[in-house]
C-alpha positions in Angstrom: -0.3 0.0 0.3 2.7 2.3 1.0 4.7 1.6 -2.4 1.4 2.3 -4.3 0.7 5.4 -2.8 4.7 6.8 -3.6 4.3 5.9 -6.9 1.0 8.1 -7.3 2.8 11.0 -5.0 5.6 10.8 -7.5 3.4 10.9 -10.6 1.9 13.7 -9.3 5.1 15.4 -8.8 6.0 14.9 -12.4 2.1 16.2 -13.4 2.6 19.2 -11.3 6.2 20.0 -12.8 5.0 19.5 -16.3 2.3 21.9 -15.5 4.8 24.9 -14.4 6.9 24.3 -17.4 3.4 24.3 -19.4 3.2 27.7 -17.5 6.6 29.1 -19.6 5.3 28.4 -22.7 6.7 25.1 -23.1 4.3 22.3 -24.4 5.9 19.0 -23.5 3.4 17.3 -22.0 3.6 14.0 -24.0 7.3 13.6 -22.8 6.7 14.1 -19.4 3.9 11.6 -19.3 6.4 9.4 -20.6 9.1 9.8 -18.4 6.5 9.5 -15.4 5.8 5.9 -16.7 9.3 4.7 -18.1 11.5 2.9 -15.7 15.6 3.7 -15.6 16.4 2.4 -19.1 17.9 3.3 -22.4 14.2 4.1 -23.7 14.4 6.9 -21.0 17.6 8.2 -21.9 16.1 8.8 -25.7 12.9 10.4 -23.8 15.4 12.7 -22.1 17.2 13.1 -25.7 13.7 14.2 -27.0 12.9 16.7 -24.6 16.2 18.6 -25.0 16.0 18.8 -28.4 12.6 20.7 -28.1 14.2 22.8 -25.2 17.8 24.0 -26.9 16.4 26.5 -29.1 14.1 28.7 -26.9 15.0 27.1 -23.0 18.6 26.3 -22.9 19.6 26.0 -19.5 16.0 23.6 -19.1 17.4 21.5 -21.8 21.3 20.9 -19.9 19.5 20.2 -16.7 17.1 17.6 -18.2 20.3 16.5 -20.3 22.3 16.1 -17.5 19.6 13.6 -16.0 20.3 11.5 -19.4 24.0 11.6 -18.5 23.5 10.1 -15.5 21.2 7.7 -16.2 23.0 6.5 -19.3 25.9 6.0 -17.0 23.9 4.0 -14.5 22.5 1.6 -17.4 26.5 1.0 -18.7 25.0 1.8 -22.3 28.1 3.1 -24.8 25.7 4.4 -27.3 23.6 6.7 -25.2 26.9 7.9 -23.0 28.4 8.8 -26.5 24.9 10.7 -27.8 24.9 12.4 -24.4 28.2 14.0 -24.4 28.0 15.0 -28.0 24.7 16.4 -27.3 25.9 17.9 -23.8 28.9 19.5 -26.3 26.4 20.8 -28.6 24.3 22.6 -25.7 27.2 24.2 -24.0 28.5 25.3 -27.5 25.0 27.1 -27.9 25.5 28.5 -24.7 29.0 30.4 -25.5 30.7 28.2 -22.6 33.4 27.1 -24.8 35.8 25.0 -22.3 32.9 22.4 -20.8 31.8 21.7 -24.7 35.1 21.1 -25.7 35.4 18.6 -22.9 32.2 16.9 -23.6 32.8 16.3 -27.4 36.2 14.9 -26.2 34.2 12.1 -24.1 32.3 11.5 -26.9 35.0 11.0 -29.2 36.7 8.5 -27.0 33.6 6.8 -26.7 32.6 6.5 -30.1 36.5 5.8 -31.3 35.7 2.4 -29.0 32.2 1.7 -30.6 34.3 2.3 -34.1 31.2 4.9 -35.7 33.4 6.2 -37.8 30.1 9.0 -38.8 29.8 9.8 -35.7 33.4 10.9 -35.2 33.6 12.8 -38.5 30.6 15.0 -37.2 32.3 15.3 -33.7 35.3 16.2 -34.6 33.8 18.8 -37.6 32.1 20.1 -34.5 35.0 20.6 -32.8 37.1 22.1 -35.4 33.9 25.0 -35.6 33.9 25.5 -31.7 37.3 26.9 -32.1 36.9 28.8 -35.0 34.1 30.6 -33.8 35.2 31.5 -30.3 38.8 32.9 -31.6 40.8 29.7 -30.6 44.0 28.9 -32.3 43.2 28.3 -36.0 45.6 25.3 -36.2 43.9 23.2 -33.6 40.5 24.0 -35.7 42.5 22.9 -39.0 43.4 19.3 -37.0 40.1 18.5 -36.3 38.6 19.6 -39.7 41.3 17.6 -41.0 40.4 14.0 -38.7 36.6 15.1 -39.6 37.6 14.6 -43.5 39.7 11.6 -42.5 36.6 9.6 -41.1 34.9 10.9 -44.0 36.7 9.5 -46.7 36.9 6.0 -44.6 33.6 5.9 -44.6 33.2 7.2 -48.5 30.3 9.7 -47.9 30.5 11.8 -50.8 28.6 14.7 -48.6 30.8 14.9 -45.5 34.0 14.7 -47.5 32.6 17.9 -49.5 31.7 19.7 -45.8 34.9 19.0 -44.6 36.4 20.2 -47.7 34.3 23.4 -47.5 35.3 23.8 -43.7 39.4 23.4 -44.1 39.0 25.8 -47.5 37.6 28.4 -45.0 40.3 28.3 -42.6 42.7 28.4 -45.2 40.8 31.4 -46.9 40.8 33.4 -43.5 44.8 32.9 -43.3 45.1 34.2 -46.8 46.4 30.8 -48.3 44.4 31.5 -51.3 45.8 29.0 -53.6 45.2 26.0 -50.9 41.6 27.6 -50.2 40.6 27.4 -53.9 42.3 23.6 -54.0 39.6 22.6 -51.0 36.6 24.6 -52.5 36.8 23.5 -56.0 37.2 20.1 -54.7 33.9 20.7 -52.5 32.0 21.9 -55.5 33.0 19.2 -57.6 31.5 16.6 -55.2 28.2 19.0 -54.4 27.9 19.2 -58.3 28.4 15.2 -58.5 25.5 14.7 -55.4 23.2 17.6 -56.6 23.4 19.3 -53.4 22.4 22.6 -55.0 22.1 24.5 -51.9 25.7 23.6 -50.6 27.0 23.9 -54.0 25.6 27.8 -54.1 27.7 28.3 -50.9 30.6 27.0 -52.6 30.8 28.9 -55.1 30.5 32.3 -53.3 33.4 31.1 -51.4 35.2 30.6 -54.5 34.2 34.3 -55.5 35.5 35.6 -52.5 39.1 33.5 -53.0 39.3 35.5 -56.7 37.9 38.7 -55.5 40.6 38.9 -52.9 43.5 37.6 -55.3 42.4 40.8 -57.8 40.8 38.5 -60.4 37.7 40.3 -60.4 36.1 38.9 -63.9 36.5 35.3 -62.4 34.9 36.2 -59.3 31.7 37.7 -60.8 31.5 34.5 -62.9 31.4 32.5 -59.5 28.8 34.8 -57.8 26.5 35.0 -60.4 26.6 31.0 -60.7 25.7 31.2 -56.9 23.2 34.0 -57.2 21.1 31.7 -59.7 21.0 28.7 -57.8 20.1 30.8 -54.7 17.2 32.2 -56.7 15.9 28.9 -57.7 16.0 27.4 -54.1 15.0 31.1 -52.6 17.6 31.2 -50.6 17.6 34.8 -49.4 20.3 34.5 -46.8 22.9 33.5 -49.4 21.5 36.0 -51.9 22.0 38.7 -49.4 25.6 37.7 -49.2 26.7 37.5 -52.8 24.8 40.5 -53.5 27.1 42.1 -51.3 29.9 40.6 -52.7 28.7 41.6 -56.2 28.7 45.2 -55.3 32.0 45.1 -54.2 33.2 43.6 -57.2 31.8 46.5 -58.9 33.5 49.4 -56.1 36.7 48.3 -56.9 36.0 48.4 -60.5 34.7 52.1 -60.2 31.1 51.6 -61.6 29.5 52.8 -58.2 26.1 52.6 -59.9 26.0 49.2 -60.1 28.0 48.7 -56.7 24.9 50.9 -55.0 22.5 49.0 -57.2 23.4 45.7 -55.6 23.9 46.9 -52.2 20.3 48.1 -52.5 19.2 44.6 -53.9 21.0 43.0 -50.4 19.5 45.8 -48.4 16.0 45.0 -49.2 16.8 41.4 -48.3 18.1 42.0 -44.9 15.4 44.2 -44.2 13.1 41.6 -44.6 14.5 38.9 -43.1 15.3 41.4 -40.3 19.0 40.3 -40.3 20.1 43.0 -37.7 24.0 41.7 -37.7 23.6 42.1 -41.8 22.0 45.3 -42.1 24.6 46.6 -39.9 27.5 45.7 -41.8 25.8 46.6 -45.3 24.9 50.4 -43.8 28.7 50.5 -42.8 29.8 49.2 -46.2 27.2 51.8 -47.6 28.2 54.8 -45.9 32.2 54.0 -46.8 31.3 53.8 -50.7 29.2 57.0 -50.3 32.1 58.7 -49.0 33.9 57.6 -51.8 31.6 59.3 -54.4 31.7 62.4 -52.0 28.1 61.8 -51.3 28.6 63.1 -48.0 24.7 63.0 -47.0 24.4 59.4 -48.1 27.6 58.8 -45.7 26.1 60.1 -43.1 22.8 58.6 -43.0 24.1 55.2 -43.5 26.8 55.4 -40.7 23.8 56.8 -38.6 21.8 53.9 -39.0 24.8 51.1 -38.5 25.7 53.3 -35.2 22.2 53.4 -33.9 21.8 49.3 -35.1 25.2 48.4 -33.2 24.4 50.1 -30.2 21.1 48.2 -29.9 22.8 45.2 -30.1 25.8 45.8 -28.8 27.9 45.6 -31.6 31.5 46.7 -30.9 32.8 46.1 -34.1 30.2 48.0 -36.1 30.0 51.0 -33.4 33.6 51.3 -33.5 33.6 51.5 -37.6 30.4 54.0 -37.6 31.3 55.9 -35.0 35.0 56.6 -37.1 32.9 57.4 -40.1 30.7 59.9 -38.5 33.5 61.7 -36.5 35.4 61.7 -40.2 32.0 63.6 -41.8 31.7 66.0 -38.6 35.2 67.1 -39.0 34.5 67.7 -42.9 31.8 69.6 -41.9 33.6 71.9 -39.4 32.0 70.1 -36.5 34.7 69.7 -34.5 32.5 69.1 -31.3 30.5 66.4 -32.5 33.6 65.0 -34.3 35.6 64.9 -31.2 32.4 63.0 -29.4 32.3 59.9 -31.7 36.3 59.9 -31.9 36.1 59.3 -28.1 33.5 56.3 -28.9 35.7 55.1 -31.5 38.7 55.2 -29.1 36.7 53.6 -25.7 35.5 50.7 -28.0 38.4 50.0 -29.7 40.4 50.1 -26.8 37.3 47.5 -25.1 38.2 45.5 -28.5 41.8 45.3 -27.9 41.3 44.7 -24.0 38.5 41.6 -25.1 41.1 40.1 -27.7 43.6 40.2 -25.1 41.8 38.8 -23.0 40.6 36.0 -25.1 44.5 35.4 -25.7 44.8 35.2 -22.4 41.8 32.7 -21.8 43.0 30.9 -25.1 46.5 30.0 -23.4 45.5 29.6 -20.1 42.7 26.9 -21.2 45.4 25.8 -23.8 47.7 25.3 -20.4 45.2 23.9 -18.4 43.9 21.3 -20.8 47.3 20.5 -21.5 47.7 19.3 -17.7 44.4 17.5 -17.6 45.9 15.4 -20.3 49.2 15.2 -19.2 47.4 14.0 -15.6 45.0 11.4 -17.5 47.9 10.0 -19.5 50.1 9.6 -16.0 47.1 8.2 -14.2 46.2 5.6 -16.9 49.5 5.1 -16.8 49.9 4.5 -13.0 46.8 2.3 -13.7 48.6 -0.1 -16.1 51.7 -0.3 -14.4 50.3 -1.2 -11.2 47.6 -3.6 -12.9 51.2 -5.0 -15.3 52.9 -5.4 -11.5 50.3 -7.4 -9.9 50.4 -9.6 -13.2 54.1 -9.8 -13.0 54.2 -10.5 -9.1 51.4 -13.5 -9.7 53.9 -14.8 -12.8 56.8 -15.2 -10.8 54.3 -16.8 -8.2 53.5 -19.3 -10.9 57.0 -19.8 -12.2 59.3 -19.7 -9.7 59.1 -23.1 -8.8 59.3 -24.2 -12.8 61.9 -22.0 -13.8 64.9 -24.0 -12.5 63.5 -27.2 -14.0 62.5 -25.6 -17.2 65.6 -24.2 -17.6 67.5 -27.1 -17.6 65.2 -29.0 -19.6 65.4 -26.3 -22.3 69.4 -26.4 -21.7 69.4 -30.3 -22.4 67.3 -30.0 -25.1 68.9 -27.2 -26.6 72.6 -29.1 -26.5 71.2 -32.0 -28.3 69.2 -30.4 -30.8 72.6 -28.2 -31.6 74.3 -31.4 -32.1 71.6 -33.2 -34.2 71.5 -30.0 -36.4 75.8 -29.6 -36.9 75.5 -33.3 -37.5 72.9 -33.0 -40.1 74.1 -29.7 -41.4 77.5 -31.8 -42.1 75.7 -34.4 -44.2 73.5 -32.1 -46.5 77.1 -30.0 -47.0 78.8 -33.0 -48.1 75.3 -34.3 -50.1 74.8 -30.6 -51.6 78.8 -30.7 -52.7 78.5 -34.4 -54.3 75.4 -33.2 -55.7 76.8 -30.2 -57.0 79.6 -31.6 -58.7 77.4 -34.4 -60.6 75.2 -31.9 -61.9 78.2 -29.9 -63.1 79.8 -32.9 -64.7 76.0 -33.8 -66.4 75.8 -30.1 -67.7 79.6 -30.2 -68.9 78.6 -33.5 -70.8 75.2 -32.7 -71.9 76.4 -29.2 -73.7 79.0 -31.3 -75.1 76.7 -34.0 -76.4 74.6 -31.3 -77.8 77.4 -29.1 -79.3 79.1 -32.5 -81.1 75.3 -33.2 -82.5 75.1 -30.0 -83.9 78.7 -30.1 -85.3 78.1 -33.1 -87.0 74.6 -32.2 -88.0 76.4 -29.2 -89.7 79.5 -31.0 -91.2 76.4 -33.2 -92.8 74.5 -30.5 -94.3 77.9 -29.0 -95.5 78.9 -32.7 -97.0 75.3 -32.8 -98.8 75.7 -29.4 -100.1 79.0 -30.3 -101.5 77.7 -33.2 -103.2 74.4 -31.1 -104.8 77.0 -28.2 -105.5 79.2 -31.1 -107.5 76.4 -32.8 -108.8 75.3 -29.3 -110.5 78.7 -28.9 -111.8 79.3 -32.1 -113.7 75.4 -31.7 -115.0 76.4 -28.6 -116.5 79.3 -30.0 -118.0 77.6 -33.0 -119.5 76.9 -32.0 -123.4 74.7 -34.0 -125.8 75.0 -32.2 -128.9 71.7 -31.5 -130.7 69.4 -33.5 -128.6 67.6 -30.7 -127.0 65.1 -33.0 -125.1 68.0 -34.2 -123.3 69.3 -30.9 -122.6 66.3 -30.0 -121.4 65.9 -32.1 -118.8 69.5 -31.7 -117.7 68.7 -27.7 -117.1 65.6 -28.6 -115.0 67.6 -31.0 -112.9 70.4 -28.5 -112.4 67.4 -25.7 -111.4 66.1 -28.4 -108.9 69.3 -29.0 -107.3 69.7 -25.4 -107.0 66.6 -24.9 -105.4 67.2 -27.6 -102.9 70.7 -26.0 -101.8 68.1 -22.8 -101.2 65.2 -24.5 -99.6 66.6 -27.3 -97.4 64.5 -28.1 -94.5 67.2 -29.7 -92.7 69.1 -26.3 -92.9 65.7 -25.2 -91.1 65.7 -27.6 -88.9 69.3 -27.0 -88.1 69.1 -23.5 -87.2 66.0 -24.2 -85.0 68.3 -26.7 -83.2 70.6 -23.8 -82.6 68.5 -21.5 -81.3 66.9 -24.1 -78.8 70.4 -25.2 -77.6 72.1 -21.6 -77.7 69.3 -19.9 -76.2 71.6 -18.7 -72.7 74.6 -17.9 -75.3 71.7 -15.3 -77.6 70.7 -13.6 -74.3 74.2 -13.2 -73.0 75.2 -11.9 -76.7 71.7 -9.3 -76.8 72.8 -8.5 -73.1 76.2 -7.2 -74.5 75.7 -6.5 -78.1 71.7 -5.2 -78.3 72.6 -4.3 -81.9 73.4 -7.6 -83.3 70.9 -9.0 -86.3 69.1 -12.3 -86.1 71.9 -13.5 -88.7 75.0 -12.6 -86.9 73.8 -13.8 -83.9 73.1 -17.3 -85.8 77.2 -16.7 -87.3 78.1 -16.2 -83.7 76.8 -19.5 -82.9 78.4 -21.2 -86.1 81.5 -19.8 -85.2 81.1 -21.1 -81.4 80.6 -24.6 -82.9 84.3 -23.9 -84.4 83.1 -24.2 -88.2 85.2 -22.9 -90.8 84.3 -19.9 -93.2 84.1 -22.5 -96.0 81.6 -24.8 -93.8 79.5 -22.1 -93.0 79.3 -20.7 -96.6 78.6 -24.2 -97.4 75.8 -24.0 -94.7 74.1 -20.6 -95.8 75.0 -21.5 -99.8 76.9 -18.1 -99.8 80.5 -17.7 -101.1 83.4 -18.1 -98.7 84.4 -14.1 -99.0 80.8 -13.3 -98.0 81.3 -15.3 -94.6 84.8 -13.2 -94.3 82.9 -10.2 -94.4 80.3 -11.2 -92.1 83.2 -12.1 -89.6 85.0 -8.8 -90.2 81.8 -6.7 -89.6 80.9 -8.5 -86.5 84.2 -8.4 -85.5 84.2 -4.3 -85.9 80.4 -4.4 -84.3 81.6 -6.3 -81.4 85.0 -3.9 -81.0 87.1 -7.1 -80.7 90.5 -6.8 -81.3 92.0 -7.9 -84.5 94.9 -10.0 -82.4 91.9 -12.1 -80.5 90.5 -15.0 -82.3 86.8 -14.3 -82.7 86.0 -18.4 -82.2 87.6 -18.4 -78.9 86.5 -15.2 -77.8 82.8 -16.6 -78.8 83.5 -20.0 -76.8 84.6 -17.7 -73.8 81.5 -15.5 -73.5 
């Protein structure tokens, strides 16, 4: 009964809390009702997340309170996914609150969890957010670039085109601010290629505007104008008024640099109308200052005065120090031109005051950054030392256990190992001796067999060559004898003799046995030909075959008979071969080739 009453009481408290928040214009009854019924589980963590998502735009402190409860529960139920998501959400909330160090810490905790879970998509997103956090809050661009590149690495591993392109765009933006325009252009162009490939027109329009900015600052105004116009076309089709306003201002600056002030004012006015319609105070203030500067350059003092006044008023209302500084200096100049020294001095004092405040804030931010960096470094070192100490203690405990376990068996194991090692070493030495002896015998046998085989092949080729020479000589002699035979007026017999002579001549020129002999030479002396090619790469095929015949120790006469050529032709071929191979006339060509 008591537990039942307690449950009813807790439900009533939750409902009452819901009504209190409803009085603050927060219509979240369905979530609160779910919370009142849900047990401490993963489901309840995600109900908290839904409430935080609803609250973070309008009630940031309440959103942080609910997310703390979600984080506590996620740790209690020991859910890595829930802890990662809740820490990531906490980083986002503190980032919105402009409380930078806690935001960074929560993002880093989340990243560590997702690294253990190997969730590359989440890691890419978190490191992108970390980079943005450093960039938007005047932290060092080096660390911003480091996190953006880590985000890109994970996007590449995922092969997610959109994530890769977004990372390219962010890296390009940092390089642009560092005035590293060529590298910035490289990343922006890569991003544009991907956005166009995946038909992401909104991001393509943003990237086109970024590329236009790079070309404008590089002084290539025509190229910049083309990119701005392409961005405007896409922005109009998507009705992206914010980007249209920004791009109109950029185009106006192009025409201002060209000295075409009428067109510059035309585009500034287009941007002004958009900013007024969407009530973009920051955009309006910056544009009024820009318009005032343009009026001042064209000596339109009244227009400059009116624009500076508008900028000053908006900047004061919204506490925009940079714009207050710029507009007050402009007003001081105009009052000075009109000889109104009192008001000129008044606005000059305002300019000086805000300029000093900005400088002090920058110094304070730099000091804060240094302190944060120092504290972060100390924290990281402390964590590393702590982790190292834990690992060391764990290692010592394991080592002590191992010592206890192995102490008894150590000496015995050492003796056994020593004995086995000695026996194995003796056996190994004995085996190696036997193997070496067998290897030497086998090598000598193979060497003898190879020598015999080569001699046999050479003898076969020589015998074959001599056989062909003898045959060719017989055919030549037969042809000669036939040519000497005369039968007087017997035409028929003479014709037959002539045909037989021609047939013999053809046999000398086209002989299958000669072809077979050449093929055997090519096959047998393949290694010899490879050596020739390496040493004398310009030798022709016929010259290589001549080398093989000379290696067989055939005479010029025998070679001429084989090739059905004259002895003089063979001698000339030998002479050219000697010259081509650069062999001294005192050295035997045959011996040289046999020793090759």
